[in-house]
N, C-alpha and C positions, 0 to 999 in steps of 0.2 A: 260480878267483878271481884268480890271478896274472895272467891275461890281461886281465881287466877293469882291474886296477890299472895295468898297462902301458899300456893304451889311454888311460886317464885321464891318466896322466903325459904321454904324447905330445900329447894334446889341450891340456893346460894349457901345455906348452912352446910349442906352435904359437900359441896365443892370446897368450902373452907376447911372442914374437918378432914377431908381427903388430902388437901394440900399440907396441912399441919402434920398429919400422920406420915405422909411421904417424906416431908422435910426432916422431922425430928425422931420418929419412932421406927420406921422401917429401914433395914440396911440398904446402903447405897448400891451394893452389888446386885440387888434385885432389879434395879432400873438401869444398869450399865448397858451401854450399847455393845453389840457383839459383831463388830465389823471387821474382825480379824486383828485388830491392834490390841496388844496385851500390855504395852507399857503405858503408864499413866503420864499425865502432863507434869512437867516440872523436873523430869529426870535429867534432861540434857540442856536445860536453859534455852529452850527453843525461841524465846521472845514472844510467846503468844499472849502474855499478860501485860 
């Protein structure tokens, strides 16, 4: 049982580190969707927010 808990702790830690790296360290264009739209939100006051 202790092994399972250790594995879960390390998986949770890895997920948290990945999330923080994605949010703060890596550039946003790395994760941008490529669905053919090149304009960003907020350029034409679309009312989406």
